[in-house]
Steps between C-alpha positions, in 0.01 A plus 500: 500500500720203564690446824828515306423849373395616846819359651709664227328835564551466874870434447535820296360696792690317776825538305441876469420521874818303586707734283358810664555363852855397410568854380337670798398309811272784618240347263459223758364749753343757272358286219553556126334772295285366213697702242837371632375143474379554142828671402720219632278225366507667157879520505522127578221372278519658154220280363236681709369849437458740787123451479536119518722536808248734663229237432716223646562708817129574531423124466753426774332764720158343432626152585668616823850410385575873524345724761459875515643645820334790686755741351394397147806294414504128418641197682490124450189349647465169676603182319252328270208348684500185289863426574555365148732775387871443533517868606287435807628404842354429836629574847361273766501641849550270793624543853843362421565799269507733800662292774853589599 
């Protein structure tokens, strides 16, 4: 699979996550149910079947881009380890971040 396809698939999922969080901020604390994520992604991306979206979500879980929380819901995982994705970001901690 090419990097472009993977990035496109990731954007489908992150867009659906953003939509859900915008609609209900409790998703930030509680995570997002798998079925809710599939439903919203399907409503935004008509080119993909429900099965394709489920496969994309499972790939994102396998890669660590999505994580399963202890309560069974999903959340965004850490940023890409390679740092090549435009979706990734890094936060660098240093002492000056905490000084008043």
